[in-house]
C-alpha positions in Angstrom: 73.6 74.2 70.6 74.7 71.6 73.5 78.2 70.9 73.4 79.0 67.4 72.1 80.7 65.1 74.6 83.0 63.8 72.0 85.6 66.2 72.9 85.8 65.2 76.5 87.9 62.5 77.9 86.5 59.0 78.8 87.4 59.9 82.4 84.8 62.7 82.5 82.2 62.2 85.2 78.4 61.2 84.0 75.0 61.5 85.3 72.4 59.7 83.3 68.7 61.0 83.9 65.9 59.1 82.2 62.7 60.3 81.5 59.6 58.2 81.9 58.5 58.9 78.4 60.2 59.9 75.3 60.0 63.6 74.5 58.1 64.8 71.4 59.8 66.3 68.5 58.7 69.8 69.5 59.5 69.4 73.3 63.0 68.3 71.9 63.4 71.6 70.8 62.6 73.4 73.8 64.7 70.8 75.8 67.7 71.5 73.8 67.3 75.0 74.1 67.1 74.6 78.2 70.4 72.2 78.1 72.2 74.5 76.1 71.4 77.6 78.2 72.4 75.8 81.3 75.5 74.1 80.0 76.9 77.5 78.9 76.7 79.0 82.3 77.1 76.0 84.6 80.2 76.7 86.7 81.8 75.6 90.2 83.1 78.1 92.7 83.1 80.8 89.7 84.8 78.4 87.4 83.1 77.3 84.2 82.8 73.6 84.0 84.1 71.8 80.8 81.0 69.9 80.3 78.5 68.7 77.5 74.9 67.5 77.7 73.4 65.1 75.2 70.0 63.6 74.9 69.8 60.0 73.6 66.6 58.2 72.2 64.6 61.3 72.9 64.6 60.1 76.6 67.8 60.0 78.3 69.7 63.3 79.3 73.3 62.6 80.0 75.6 65.2 81.6 79.4 64.9 81.1 81.9 67.0 83.3 85.8 66.6 82.6 86.8 66.8 86.0 90.4 67.1 85.2 89.6 70.5 84.1 87.3 71.5 87.1 85.5 69.4 89.6 82.0 69.5 89.9 80.9 70.7 93.5 78.0 70.1 95.7 76.3 73.3 94.7 77.0 72.7 91.0 75.7 69.4 91.2 72.7 70.5 92.9 72.0 73.1 90.2 72.1 70.1 87.5 69.3 68.5 89.9 67.4 71.8 90.1 67.6 71.6 86.1 66.0 68.2 86.0 63.3 69.4 88.4 62.7 72.2 86.1 62.5 69.8 83.2 59.9 67.5 85.1 57.6 70.6 85.7 57.8 72.0 82.3 57.3 68.9 80.4 55.3 67.0 82.9 58.0 64.0 83.0 59.7 62.2 85.7 63.6 62.7 85.3 64.7 61.9 88.9 62.9 58.7 89.8 65.5 56.0 90.1 62.7 53.4 90.5 62.0 53.9 86.6 64.1 51.4 84.5 64.3 51.1 80.6 64.7 48.2 78.3 64.6 47.6 74.6 62.0 45.7 73.1 62.7 45.1 69.6 63.8 48.7 68.5 61.6 50.6 71.0 62.6 51.8 74.4 60.1 50.5 77.3 59.9 51.9 80.6 59.2 50.0 83.8 59.2 50.2 87.5 62.1 48.3 89.3 59.5 46.1 91.1 57.6 45.0 87.9 60.9 44.6 86.0 61.8 42.2 89.0 58.4 40.4 88.8 58.8 39.8 84.9 62.5 38.7 85.4 61.6 36.2 88.1 58.6 34.7 86.2 60.6 34.3 83.1 59.2 36.9 81.1 62.4 38.7 80.7 65.7 37.0 80.2 69.6 38.1 80.8 70.2 38.5 77.1 67.9 41.4 76.8 69.1 45.1 76.5 69.0 47.4 79.4 70.0 50.9 80.1 72.7 51.0 83.1 71.9 54.5 84.3 74.6 54.0 87.1 77.6 54.3 85.0 80.0 56.8 86.4 82.2 58.1 83.6 82.0 58.5 80.0 84.2 55.4 79.3 81.6 53.4 81.3 79.0 55.2 79.4 80.3 54.2 76.0 81.1 50.6 76.9 78.2 49.6 79.6 75.1 51.9 79.4 73.4 50.2 76.8 74.2 46.5 77.5 72.6 43.1 78.3 71.2 42.4 81.8 74.0 39.6 82.5 76.6 42.5 82.2 74.6 45.2 84.4 73.6 45.3 88.0 70.1 44.5 86.6 71.2 40.7 87.1 70.6 41.2 90.7 66.8 41.4 90.1 66.6 37.8 88.5 
């Protein structure tokens, strides 16, 4: 079972990885197993990290680390990136392409390349009240308050 981030402080560091598509129900079962296995063994300089990994909307993998307990180091961060590469290979998805953006249309998550998003924003097809996902949040507190937000409260406003 993947540890739930509720027990971690709002200051916990966060990495948000977005898939270019939603995982299927059967893929989610395998994904949760991979994430749980990784989380149970993830450490920095031989010390277990106080971490949690959650999946949102069947598409976003969010990794949390309580750095007051133990800092994530370069090597431990590299291991998390290697995990994302492994997920890409296993499921045929893109997890590391930061040019992929996501927004909500009605109740569904839509994926779009940043250039296409900018084109639609500047043509007036998109507006600043639409819901976007700010994957650049730095900690759990920011994730809670500013991950799923409107364009006018996110860096996405720069694309208009």
